[in-house]
PDB file with SEQRES, HELIX, SHEET and CRYST1 records, atoms N, CA, C and O in Angstrom:
SEQRES   1 A   77  MET SER LYS ILE GLU GLU LEU ALA GLU ARG VAL GLU ARG          
SEQRES   2 A   77  LEU LEU LEU ARG HIS GLU GLU VAL LYS ARG THR ASN THR          
SEQRES   3 A   77  LEU LEU GLU GLN GLN LEU ALA ALA VAL VAL GLN GLU ARG          
SEQRES   4 A   77  ASP SER LEU ARG SER ARG LEU ASN ALA ALA ARG SER ARG          
SEQRES   5 A   77  LEU ASP ALA LEU LEU GLU ARG LEU PRO ASP ASP LYS SER          
SEQRES   6 A   77  MET PRO ALA THR SER ASP SER GLY ASP SER ALA ARG              
HELIX    1 AA1 LYS A    3  ARG A   59  1                                  57    
HELIX    2 AA2 ASP A   74  ALA A   76  5                                   3    
CRYST1    1.000    1.000    1.000  90.00  90.00  90.00 P 1           1          
ATOM      1  N   MET A   1      37.762 -31.246 -18.172  1.00  0.00           N  
ATOM      2  CA  MET A   1      36.733 -31.652 -17.222  1.00  0.00           C  
ATOM      3  C   MET A   1      35.978 -32.833 -17.821  1.00  0.00           C  
ATOM      4  O   MET A   1      35.639 -32.837 -19.004  1.00  0.00           O  
ATOM      5  N   SER A   2      35.728 -33.810 -17.003  1.00  0.00           N  
ATOM      6  CA  SER A   2      35.065 -35.013 -17.516  1.00  0.00           C  
ATOM      7  C   SER A   2      33.577 -34.759 -17.710  1.00  0.00           C  
ATOM      8  O   SER A   2      32.994 -33.823 -17.163  1.00  0.00           O  
ATOM      9  N   LYS A   3      33.003 -35.625 -18.502  1.00  0.00           N  
ATOM     10  CA  LYS A   3      31.570 -35.514 -18.791  1.00  0.00           C  
ATOM     11  C   LYS A   3      30.737 -35.618 -17.515  1.00  0.00           C  
ATOM     12  O   LYS A   3      29.715 -34.946 -17.375  1.00  0.00           O  
ATOM     13  N   ILE A   4      31.174 -36.453 -16.602  1.00  0.00           N  
ATOM     14  CA  ILE A   4      30.413 -36.639 -15.359  1.00  0.00           C  
ATOM     15  C   ILE A   4      30.473 -35.372 -14.517  1.00  0.00           C  
ATOM     16  O   ILE A   4      29.469 -34.970 -13.928  1.00  0.00           O  
ATOM     17  N   GLU A   5      31.646 -34.739 -14.455  1.00  0.00           N  
ATOM     18  CA  GLU A   5      31.768 -33.485 -13.698  1.00  0.00           C  
ATOM     19  C   GLU A   5      30.906 -32.395 -14.325  1.00  0.00           C  
ATOM     20  O   GLU A   5      30.245 -31.639 -13.612  1.00  0.00           O  
ATOM     21  N   GLU A   6      30.909 -32.310 -15.649  1.00  0.00           N  
ATOM     22  CA  GLU A   6      30.077 -31.329 -16.347  1.00  0.00           C  
ATOM     23  C   GLU A   6      28.602 -31.574 -16.058  1.00  0.00           C  
ATOM     24  O   GLU A   6      27.836 -30.646 -15.799  1.00  0.00           O  
ATOM     25  N   LEU A   7      28.232 -32.832 -16.108  1.00  0.00           N  
ATOM     26  CA  LEU A   7      26.841 -33.193 -15.832  1.00  0.00           C  
ATOM     27  C   LEU A   7      26.472 -32.860 -14.385  1.00  0.00           C  
ATOM     28  O   LEU A   7      25.372 -32.375 -14.120  1.00  0.00           O  
ATOM     29  N   ALA A   8      27.379 -33.117 -13.462  1.00  0.00           N  
ATOM     30  CA  ALA A   8      27.132 -32.820 -12.045  1.00  0.00           C  
ATOM     31  C   ALA A   8      26.970 -31.315 -11.831  1.00  0.00           C  
ATOM     32  O   ALA A   8      26.086 -30.886 -11.091  1.00  0.00           O  
ATOM     33  N   GLU A   9      27.819 -30.513 -12.475  1.00  0.00           N  
ATOM     34  CA  GLU A   9      27.695 -29.052 -12.380  1.00  0.00           C  
ATOM     35  C   GLU A   9      26.367 -28.575 -12.955  1.00  0.00           C  
ATOM     36  O   GLU A   9      25.692 -27.720 -12.382  1.00  0.00           O  
ATOM     37  N   ARG A  10      26.018 -29.137 -14.078  1.00  0.00           N  
ATOM     38  CA  ARG A  10      24.753 -28.753 -14.715  1.00  0.00           C  
ATOM     39  C   ARG A  10      23.564 -29.103 -13.817  1.00  0.00           C  
ATOM     40  O   ARG A  10      22.624 -28.319 -13.684  1.00  0.00           O  
ATOM     41  N   VAL A  11      23.616 -30.272 -13.212  1.00  0.00           N  
ATOM     42  CA  VAL A  11      22.544 -30.685 -12.296  1.00  0.00           C  
ATOM     43  C   VAL A  11      22.482 -29.731 -11.110  1.00  0.00           C  
ATOM     44  O   VAL A  11      21.393 -29.347 -10.681  1.00  0.00           O  
ATOM     45  N   GLU A  12      23.646 -29.341 -10.573  1.00  0.00           N  
ATOM     46  CA  GLU A  12      23.680 -28.398  -9.450  1.00  0.00           C  
ATOM     47  C   GLU A  12      23.056 -27.059  -9.846  1.00  0.00           C  
ATOM     48  O   GLU A  12      22.272 -26.488  -9.088  1.00  0.00           O  
ATOM     49  N   ARG A  13      23.404 -26.563 -11.031  1.00  0.00           N  
ATOM     50  CA  ARG A  13      22.829 -25.298 -11.502  1.00  0.00           C  
ATOM     51  C   ARG A  13      21.325 -25.419 -11.673  1.00  0.00           C  
ATOM     52  O   ARG A  13      20.571 -24.509 -11.326  1.00  0.00           O  
ATOM     53  N   LEU A  14      20.897 -26.555 -12.215  1.00  0.00           N  
ATOM     54  CA  LEU A  14      19.457 -26.771 -12.385  1.00  0.00           C  
ATOM     55  C   LEU A  14      18.737 -26.832 -11.039  1.00  0.00           C  
ATOM     56  O   LEU A  14      17.632 -26.307 -10.898  1.00  0.00           O  
ATOM     57  N   LEU A  15      19.357 -27.469 -10.059  1.00  0.00           N  
ATOM     58  CA  LEU A  15      18.754 -27.537  -8.723  1.00  0.00           C  
ATOM     59  C   LEU A  15      18.650 -26.146  -8.095  1.00  0.00           C  
ATOM     60  O   LEU A  15      17.633 -25.802  -7.492  1.00  0.00           O  
ATOM     61  N   LEU A  16      19.712 -25.352  -8.242  1.00  0.00           N  
ATOM     62  CA  LEU A  16      19.673 -23.984  -7.723  1.00  0.00           C  
ATOM     63  C   LEU A  16      18.585 -23.164  -8.416  1.00  0.00           C  
ATOM     64  O   LEU A  16      17.831 -22.429  -7.778  1.00  0.00           O  
ATOM     65  N   ARG A  17      18.530 -23.311  -9.722  1.00  0.00           N  
ATOM     66  CA  ARG A  17      17.508 -22.577 -10.486  1.00  0.00           C  
ATOM     67  C   ARG A  17      16.109 -23.023 -10.071  1.00  0.00           C  
ATOM     68  O   ARG A  17      15.194 -22.206  -9.967  1.00  0.00           O  
ATOM     69  N   HIS A  18      15.953 -24.311  -9.837  1.00  0.00           N  
ATOM     70  CA  HIS A  18      14.658 -24.839  -9.411  1.00  0.00           C  
ATOM     71  C   HIS A  18      14.243 -24.220  -8.073  1.00  0.00           C  
ATOM     72  O   HIS A  18      13.086 -23.835  -7.898  1.00  0.00           O  
ATOM     73  N   GLU A  19      15.177 -24.126  -7.139  1.00  0.00           N  
ATOM     74  CA  GLU A  19      14.876 -23.516  -5.837  1.00  0.00           C  
ATOM     75  C   GLU A  19      14.498 -22.044  -6.003  1.00  0.00           C  
ATOM     76  O   GLU A  19      13.571 -21.564  -5.350  1.00  0.00           O  
ATOM     77  N   GLU A  20      15.204 -21.333  -6.865  1.00  0.00           N  
ATOM     78  CA  GLU A  20      14.880 -19.925  -7.126  1.00  0.00           C  
ATOM     79  C   GLU A  20      13.476 -19.792  -7.701  1.00  0.00           C  
ATOM     80  O   GLU A  20      12.706 -18.921  -7.297  1.00  0.00           O  
ATOM     81  N   VAL A  21      13.157 -20.663  -8.641  1.00  0.00           N  
ATOM     82  CA  VAL A  21      11.832 -20.619  -9.269  1.00  0.00           C  
ATOM     83  C   VAL A  21      10.746 -20.935  -8.242  1.00  0.00           C  
ATOM     84  O   VAL A  21       9.680 -20.320  -8.254  1.00  0.00           O  
ATOM     85  N   LYS A  22      11.014 -21.891  -7.355  1.00  0.00           N  
ATOM     86  CA  LYS A  22      10.042 -22.219  -6.304  1.00  0.00           C  
ATOM     87  C   LYS A  22       9.812 -21.028  -5.378  1.00  0.00           C  
ATOM     88  O   LYS A  22       8.673 -20.732  -5.014  1.00  0.00           O  
ATOM     89  N   ARG A  23      10.898 -20.338  -4.994  1.00  0.00           N  
ATOM     90  CA  ARG A  23      10.761 -19.154  -4.129  1.00  0.00           C  
ATOM     91  C   ARG A  23       9.975 -18.059  -4.844  1.00  0.00           C  
ATOM     92  O   ARG A  23       9.091 -17.433  -4.260  1.00  0.00           O  
ATOM     93  N   THR A  24      10.307 -17.839  -6.106  1.00  0.00           N  
ATOM     94  CA  THR A  24       9.588 -16.832  -6.884  1.00  0.00           C  
ATOM     95  C   THR A  24       8.114 -17.192  -6.993  1.00  0.00           C  
ATOM     96  O   THR A  24       7.248 -16.327  -6.859  1.00  0.00           O  
ATOM     97  N   ASN A  25       7.834 -18.450  -7.233  1.00  0.00           N  
ATOM     98  CA  ASN A  25       6.453 -18.908  -7.350  1.00  0.00           C  
ATOM     99  C   ASN A  25       5.690 -18.681  -6.043  1.00  0.00           C  
ATOM    100  O   ASN A  25       4.536 -18.254  -6.063  1.00  0.00           O  
ATOM    101  N   THR A  26       6.331 -18.964  -4.917  1.00  0.00           N  
ATOM    102  CA  THR A  26       5.694 -18.748  -3.613  1.00  0.00           C  
ATOM    103  C   THR A  26       5.369 -17.270  -3.409  1.00  0.00           C  
ATOM    104  O   THR A  26       4.281 -16.923  -2.950  1.00  0.00           O  
ATOM    105  N   LEU A  27       6.323 -16.402  -3.755  1.00  0.00           N  
ATOM    106  CA  LEU A  27       6.081 -14.962  -3.630  1.00  0.00           C  
ATOM    107  C   LEU A  27       4.940 -14.515  -4.539  1.00  0.00           C  
ATOM    108  O   LEU A  27       4.091 -13.720  -4.138  1.00  0.00           O  
ATOM    109  N   LEU A  28       4.929 -15.028  -5.757  1.00  0.00           N  
ATOM    110  CA  LEU A  28       3.859 -14.663  -6.690  1.00  0.00           C  
ATOM    111  C   LEU A  28       2.500 -15.154  -6.196  1.00  0.00           C  
ATOM    112  O   LEU A  28       1.494 -14.461  -6.353  1.00  0.00           O  
ATOM    113  N   GLU A  29       2.468 -16.338  -5.605  1.00  0.00           N  
ATOM    114  CA  GLU A  29       1.211 -16.848  -5.053  1.00  0.00           C  
ATOM    115  C   GLU A  29       0.718 -15.961  -3.921  1.00  0.00           C  
ATOM    116  O   GLU A  29      -0.482 -15.713  -3.801  1.00  0.00           O  
ATOM    117  N   GLN A  30       1.641 -15.481  -3.087  1.00  0.00           N  
ATOM    118  CA  GLN A  30       1.254 -14.581  -2.000  1.00  0.00           C  
ATOM    119  C   GLN A  30       0.719 -13.258  -2.551  1.00  0.00           C  
ATOM    120  O   GLN A  30      -0.285 -12.735  -2.068  1.00  0.00           O  
ATOM    121  N   GLN A  31       1.397 -12.730  -3.560  1.00  0.00           N  
ATOM    122  CA  GLN A  31       0.940 -11.480  -4.171  1.00  0.00           C  
ATOM    123  C   GLN A  31      -0.423 -11.664  -4.812  1.00  0.00           C  
ATOM    124  O   GLN A  31      -1.292 -10.799  -4.698  1.00  0.00           O  
ATOM    125  N   LEU A  32      -0.610 -12.789  -5.483  1.00  0.00           N  
ATOM    126  CA  LEU A  32      -1.892 -13.065  -6.118  1.00  0.00           C  
ATOM    127  C   LEU A  32      -3.004 -13.148  -5.081  1.00  0.00           C  
ATOM    128  O   LEU A  32      -4.092 -12.610  -5.287  1.00  0.00           O  
ATOM    129  N   ALA A  33      -2.733 -13.818  -3.972  1.00  0.00           N  
ATOM    130  CA  ALA A  33      -3.739 -13.930  -2.913  1.00  0.00           C  
ATOM    131  C   ALA A  33      -4.111 -12.550  -2.381  1.00  0.00           C  
ATOM    132  O   ALA A  33      -5.284 -12.280  -2.123  1.00  0.00           O  
ATOM    133  N   ALA A  34      -3.122 -11.678  -2.217  1.00  0.00           N  
ATOM    134  CA  ALA A  34      -3.397 -10.321  -1.731  1.00  0.00           C  
ATOM    135  C   ALA A  34      -4.230  -9.544  -2.740  1.00  0.00           C  
ATOM    136  O   ALA A  34      -5.160  -8.832  -2.361  1.00  0.00           O  
ATOM    137  N   VAL A  35      -3.904  -9.676  -4.018  1.00  0.00           N  
ATOM    138  CA  VAL A  35      -4.645  -8.962  -5.059  1.00  0.00           C  
ATOM    139  C   VAL A  35      -6.075  -9.491  -5.161  1.00  0.00           C  
ATOM    140  O   VAL A  35      -7.015  -8.717  -5.345  1.00  0.00           O  
ATOM    141  N   VAL A  36      -6.236 -10.798  -5.043  1.00  0.00           N  
ATOM    142  CA  VAL A  36      -7.580 -11.392  -5.085  1.00  0.00           C  
ATOM    143  C   VAL A  36      -8.406 -10.882  -3.909  1.00  0.00           C  
ATOM    144  O   VAL A  36      -9.582 -10.554  -4.066  1.00  0.00           O  
ATOM    145  N   GLN A  37      -7.792 -10.818  -2.738  1.00  0.00           N  
ATOM    146  CA  GLN A  37      -8.507 -10.314  -1.557  1.00  0.00           C  
ATOM    147  C   GLN A  37      -8.897  -8.850  -1.757  1.00  0.00           C  
ATOM    148  O   GLN A  37     -10.013  -8.454  -1.421  1.00  0.00           O  
ATOM    149  N   GLU A  38      -7.987  -8.049  -2.302  1.00  0.00           N  
ATOM    150  CA  GLU A  38      -8.290  -6.639  -2.559  1.00  0.00           C  
ATOM    151  C   GLU A  38      -9.410  -6.510  -3.585  1.00  0.00           C  
ATOM    152  O   GLU A  38     -10.311  -5.687  -3.424  1.00  0.00           O  
ATOM    153  N   ARG A  39      -9.353  -7.326  -4.645  1.00  0.00           N  
ATOM    154  CA  ARG A  39     -10.409  -7.302  -5.658  1.00  0.00           C  
ATOM    155  C   ARG A  39     -11.762  -7.637  -5.042  1.00  0.00           C  
ATOM    156  O   ARG A  39     -12.755  -6.960  -5.306  1.00  0.00           O  
ATOM    157  N   ASP A  40     -11.798  -8.679  -4.225  1.00  0.00           N  
ATOM    158  CA  ASP A  40     -13.052  -9.077  -3.598  1.00  0.00           C  
ATOM    159  C   ASP A  40     -13.584  -7.981  -2.683  1.00  0.00           C  
ATOM    160  O   ASP A  40     -14.790  -7.736  -2.632  1.00  0.00           O  
ATOM    161  N   SER A  41     -12.687  -7.330  -1.965  1.00  0.00           N  
ATOM    162  CA  SER A  41     -13.089  -6.227  -1.092  1.00  0.00           C  
ATOM    163  C   SER A  41     -13.652  -5.071  -1.915  1.00  0.00           C  
ATOM    164  O   SER A  41     -14.673  -4.485  -1.555  1.00  0.00           O  
ATOM    165  N   LEU A  42     -12.988  -4.748  -3.014  1.00  0.00           N  
ATOM    166  CA  LEU A  42     -13.470  -3.666  -3.878  1.00  0.00           C  
ATOM    167  C   LEU A  42     -14.816  -4.015  -4.506  1.00  0.00           C  
ATOM    168  O   LEU A  42     -15.683  -3.151  -4.634  1.00  0.00           O  
ATOM    169  N   ARG A  43     -14.993  -5.273  -4.896  1.00  0.00           N  
ATOM    170  CA  ARG A  43     -16.290  -5.700  -5.440  1.00  0.00           C  
ATOM    171  C   ARG A  43     -17.390  -5.533  -4.405  1.00  0.00           C  
ATOM    172  O   ARG A  43     -18.490  -5.076  -4.713  1.00  0.00           O  
ATOM    173  N   SER A  44     -17.076  -5.910  -3.178  1.00  0.00           N  
ATOM    174  CA  SER A  44     -18.053  -5.789  -2.097  1.00  0.00           C  
ATOM    175  C   SER A  44     -18.415  -4.323  -1.873  1.00  0.00           C  
ATOM    176  O   SER A  44     -19.589  -3.984  -1.728  1.00  0.00           O  
ATOM    177  N   ARG A  45     -17.407  -3.461  -1.844  1.00  0.00           N  
ATOM    178  CA  ARG A  45     -17.667  -2.023  -1.672  1.00  0.00           C  
ATOM    179  C   ARG A  45     -18.470  -1.472  -2.841  1.00  0.00           C  
ATOM    180  O   ARG A  45     -19.367  -0.651  -2.650  1.00  0.00           O  
ATOM    181  N   LEU A  46     -18.150  -1.921  -4.049  1.00  0.00           N  
ATOM    182  CA  LEU A  46     -18.890  -1.477  -5.227  1.00  0.00           C  
ATOM    183  C   LEU A  46     -20.351  -1.888  -5.137  1.00  0.00           C  
ATOM    184  O   LEU A  46     -21.244  -1.087  -5.411  1.00  0.00           O  
ATOM    185  N   ASN A  47     -20.596  -3.132  -4.754  1.00  0.00           N  
ATOM    186  CA  ASN A  47     -21.974  -3.604  -4.635  1.00  0.00           C  
ATOM    187  C   ASN A  47     -22.728  -2.838  -3.555  1.00  0.00           C  
ATOM    188  O   ASN A  47     -23.907  -2.528  -3.726  1.00  0.00           O  
ATOM    189  N   ALA A  48     -22.065  -2.531  -2.449  1.00  0.00           N  
ATOM    190  CA  ALA A  48     -22.705  -1.750  -1.387  1.00  0.00           C  
ATOM    191  C   ALA A  48     -23.033  -0.346  -1.888  1.00  0.00           C  
ATOM    192  O   ALA A  48     -24.116   0.174  -1.617  1.00  0.00           O  
ATOM    193  N   ALA A  49     -22.110   0.262  -2.610  1.00  0.00           N  
ATOM    194  CA  ALA A  49     -22.354   1.601  -3.155  1.00  0.00           C  
ATOM    195  C   ALA A  49     -23.490   1.561  -4.171  1.00  0.00           C  
ATOM    196  O   ALA A  49     -24.328   2.463  -4.208  1.00  0.00           O  
ATOM    197  N   ARG A  50     -23.516   0.520  -4.989  1.00  0.00           N  
ATOM    198  CA  ARG A  50     -24.610   0.363  -5.959  1.00  0.00           C  
ATOM    199  C   ARG A  50     -25.957   0.277  -5.254  1.00  0.00           C  
ATOM    200  O   ARG A  50     -26.933   0.898  -5.674  1.00  0.00           O  
ATOM    201  N   SER A  51     -25.995  -0.499  -4.180  1.00  0.00           N  
ATOM    202  CA  SER A  51     -27.238  -0.644  -3.419  1.00  0.00           C  
ATOM    203  C   SER A  51     -27.677   0.692  -2.837  1.00  0.00           C  
ATOM    204  O   SER A  51     -28.860   1.032  -2.864  1.00  0.00           O  
ATOM    205  N   ARG A  52     -26.711   1.448  -2.310  1.00  0.00           N  
ATOM    206  CA  ARG A  52     -27.063   2.767  -1.759  1.00  0.00           C  
ATOM    207  C   ARG A  52     -27.581   3.690  -2.852  1.00  0.00           C  
ATOM    208  O   ARG A  52     -28.553   4.417  -2.648  1.00  0.00           O  
ATOM    209  N   LEU A  53     -26.931   3.661  -4.018  1.00  0.00           N  
ATOM    210  CA  LEU A  53     -27.395   4.497  -5.132  1.00  0.00           C  
ATOM    211  C   LEU A  53     -28.790   4.086  -5.588  1.00  0.00           C  
ATOM    212  O   LEU A  53     -29.639   4.939  -5.846  1.00  0.00           O  
ATOM    213  N   ASP A  54     -29.022   2.787  -5.685  1.00  0.00           N  
ATOM    214  CA  ASP A  54     -30.351   2.309  -6.078  1.00  0.00           C  
ATOM    215  C   ASP A  54     -31.403   2.781  -5.083  1.00  0.00           C  
ATOM    216  O   ASP A  54     -32.490   3.199  -5.482  1.00  0.00           O  
ATOM    217  N   ALA A  55     -31.089   2.717  -3.789  1.00  0.00           N  
ATOM    218  CA  ALA A  55     -32.033   3.171  -2.765  1.00  0.00           C  
ATOM    219  C   ALA A  55     -32.292   4.666  -2.901  1.00  0.00           C  
ATOM    220  O   ALA A  55     -33.429   5.114  -2.760  1.00  0.00           O  
ATOM    221  N   LEU A  56     -31.247   5.436  -3.173  1.00  0.00           N  
ATOM    222  CA  LEU A  56     -31.429   6.879  -3.357  1.00  0.00           C  
ATOM    223  C   LEU A  56     -32.243   7.176  -4.607  1.00  0.00           C  
ATOM    224  O   LEU A  56     -33.097   8.062  -4.599  1.00  0.00           O  
ATOM    225  N   LEU A  57     -31.980   6.438  -5.680  1.00  0.00           N  
ATOM    226  CA  LEU A  57     -32.734   6.654  -6.918  1.00  0.00           C  
ATOM    227  C   LEU A  57     -34.210   6.345  -6.726  1.00  0.00           C  
ATOM    228  O   LEU A  57     -35.064   7.015  -7.307  1.00  0.00           O  
ATOM    229  N   GLU A  58     -34.516   5.345  -5.923  1.00  0.00           N  
ATOM    230  CA  GLU A  58     -35.914   5.003  -5.670  1.00  0.00           C  
ATOM    231  C   GLU A  58     -36.620   6.100  -4.889  1.00  0.00           C  
ATOM    232  O   GLU A  58     -37.838   6.251  -4.994  1.00  0.00           O  
ATOM    233  N   ARG A  59     -35.876   6.860  -4.113  1.00  0.00           N  
ATOM    234  CA  ARG A  59     -36.476   7.938  -3.330  1.00  0.00           C  
ATOM    235  C   ARG A  59     -36.747   9.178  -4.166  1.00  0.00           C  
ATOM    236  O   ARG A  59     -37.521  10.043  -3.753  1.00  0.00           O  
ATOM    237  N   LEU A  60     -36.123   9.279  -5.336  1.00  0.00           N  
ATOM    238  CA  LEU A  60     -36.359  10.439  -6.201  1.00  0.00           C  
ATOM    239  C   LEU A  60     -37.773  10.384  -6.752  1.00  0.00           C  
ATOM    240  O   LEU A  60     -38.298   9.305  -7.027  1.00  0.00           O  
ATOM    241  N   PRO A  61     -38.389  11.554  -6.914  1.00  0.00           N  
ATOM    242  CA  PRO A  61     -39.740  11.558  -7.488  1.00  0.00           C  
ATOM    243  C   PRO A  61     -39.689  11.196  -8.969  1.00  0.00           C  
ATOM    244  O   PRO A  61     -38.697  11.447  -9.653  1.00  0.00           O  
ATOM    245  N   ASP A  62     -40.772  10.606  -9.443  1.00  0.00           N  
ATOM    246  CA  ASP A  62     -40.887  10.313 -10.870  1.00  0.00           C  
ATOM    247  C   ASP A  62     -41.020  11.616 -11.636  1.00  0.00           C  
ATOM    248  O   ASP A  62     -41.464  12.620 -11.080  1.00  0.00           O  
ATOM    249  N   ASP A  63     -40.640  11.612 -12.903  1.00  0.00           N  
ATOM    250  CA  ASP A  63     -40.779  12.805 -13.737  1.00  0.00           C  
ATOM    251  C   ASP A  63     -42.236  13.223 -13.852  1.00  0.00           C  
ATOM    252  O   ASP A  63     -42.533  14.416 -13.914  1.00  0.00           O  
ATOM    253  N   LYS A  64     -43.149  12.257 -13.881  1.00  0.00           N  
ATOM    254  CA  LYS A  64     -44.571  12.553 -14.044  1.00  0.00           C  
ATOM    255  C   LYS A  64     -45.129  13.303 -12.844  1.00  0.00           C  
ATOM    256  O   LYS A  64     -46.033  14.125 -12.990  1.00  0.00           O  
ATOM    257  N   SER A  65     -44.603  13.027 -11.678  1.00  0.00           N  
ATOM    258  CA  SER A  65     -45.149  13.649 -10.475  1.00  0.00           C  
ATOM    259  C   SER A  65     -44.536  15.014 -10.187  1.00  0.00           C  
ATOM    260  O   SER A  65     -44.980  15.704  -9.269  1.00  0.00           O  
ATOM    261  N   MET A  66     -43.527  15.415 -10.953  1.00  0.00           N  
ATOM    262  CA  MET A  66     -42.909  16.720 -10.732  1.00  0.00           C  
ATOM    263  C   MET A  66     -43.737  17.792 -11.415  1.00  0.00           C  
ATOM    264  O   MET A  66     -44.125  17.621 -12.571  1.00  0.00           O  
ATOM    265  N   PRO A  67     -44.018  18.889 -10.733  1.00  0.00           N  
ATOM    266  CA  PRO A  67     -44.785  19.968 -11.362  1.00  0.00           C  
ATOM    267  C   PRO A  67     -43.949  20.636 -12.446  1.00  0.00           C  
ATOM    268  O   PRO A  67     -42.726  20.732 -12.341  1.00  0.00           O  
ATOM    269  N   ALA A  68     -44.628  21.089 -13.477  1.00  0.00           N  
ATOM    270  CA  ALA A  68     -43.941  21.786 -14.563  1.00  0.00           C  
ATOM    271  C   ALA A  68     -43.523  23.155 -14.061  1.00  0.00           C  
ATOM    272  O   ALA A  68     -44.328  23.879 -13.476  1.00  0.00           O  
ATOM    273  N   THR A  69     -42.274  23.509 -14.286  1.00  0.00           N  
ATOM    274  CA  THR A  69     -41.788  24.825 -13.868  1.00  0.00           C  
ATOM    275  C   THR A  69     -41.355  25.584 -15.094  1.00  0.00           C  
ATOM    276  O   THR A  69     -40.853  25.006 -16.058  1.00  0.00           O  
ATOM    277  N   SER A  70     -41.554  26.887 -15.049  1.00  0.00           N  
ATOM    278  CA  SER A  70     -41.133  27.704 -16.185  1.00  0.00           C  
ATOM    279  C   SER A  70     -39.694  28.114 -15.984  1.00  0.00           C  
ATOM    280  O   SER A  70     -39.208  28.181 -14.855  1.00  0.00           O  
ATOM    281  N   ASP A  71     -38.998  28.394 -17.103  1.00  0.00           N  
ATOM    282  CA  ASP A  71     -37.621  28.870 -17.017  1.00  0.00           C  
ATOM    283  C   ASP A  71     -37.603  30.230 -16.348  1.00  0.00           C  
ATOM    284  O   ASP A  71     -38.538  31.015 -16.510  1.00  0.00           O  
ATOM    285  N   SER A  72     -36.581  30.509 -15.619  1.00  0.00           N  
ATOM    286  CA  SER A  72     -36.476  31.802 -14.945  1.00  0.00           C  
ATOM    287  C   SER A  72     -35.852  32.847 -15.855  1.00  0.00           C  
ATOM    288  O   SER A  72     -35.620  33.982 -15.438  1.00  0.00           O  
ATOM    289  N   GLY A  73     -35.583  32.466 -17.091  1.00  0.00           N  
ATOM    290  CA  GLY A  73     -35.016  33.416 -18.036  1.00  0.00           C  
ATOM    291  C   GLY A  73     -33.505  33.400 -18.053  1.00  0.00           C  
ATOM    292  O   GLY A  73     -32.892  34.187 -18.774  1.00  0.00           O  
ATOM    293  N   ASP A  74     -32.899  32.541 -17.292  1.00  0.00           N  
ATOM    294  CA  ASP A  74     -31.441  32.482 -17.249  1.00  0.00           C  
ATOM    295  C   ASP A  74     -30.848  32.063 -18.582  1.00  0.00           C  
ATOM    296  O   ASP A  74     -29.733  32.462 -18.915  1.00  0.00           O  
ATOM    297  N   SER A  75     -31.574  31.269 -19.344  1.00  0.00           N  
ATOM    298  CA  SER A  75     -31.015  30.779 -20.606  1.00  0.00           C  
ATOM    299  C   SER A  75     -31.077  31.825 -21.708  1.00  0.00           C  
ATOM    300  O   SER A  75     -30.505  31.618 -22.778  1.00  0.00           O  
ATOM    301  N   ALA A  76     -31.752  32.937 -21.478  1.00  0.00           N  
ATOM    302  CA  ALA A  76     -31.891  33.966 -22.514  1.00  0.00           C  
ATOM    303  C   ALA A  76     -30.716  34.918 -22.523  1.00  0.00           C  
ATOM    304  O   ALA A  76     -30.683  35.823 -23.358  1.00  0.00           O  
ATOM    305  N   ARG A  77     -29.780  34.764 -21.664  1.00  0.00           N  
ATOM    306  CA  ARG A  77     -28.638  35.685 -21.597  1.00  0.00           C  
ATOM    307  C   ARG A  77     -27.780  35.593 -22.778  1.00  0.00           C  
ATOM    308  O   ARG A  77     -26.779  36.303 -22.871  1.00  0.00           O  
TER     309      ARG A  77                                                      
END                                                                             
């Protein structure tokens, strides 16, 4: 086989490989976009849950305002 034919085959293989890599890259970009969207959604849900927890914590009475209660004796068992 001549050098030119070998070079032509090699170029063809490289072109095919390049197309495969481009397709793989496109798929990976799509997957990344989906994961980024899911991450952003989870962050938003986390922040909303944090806000709800903060609001609930603010509604709890302070320790100072709670009356002192005696043990009912349950710990003496």
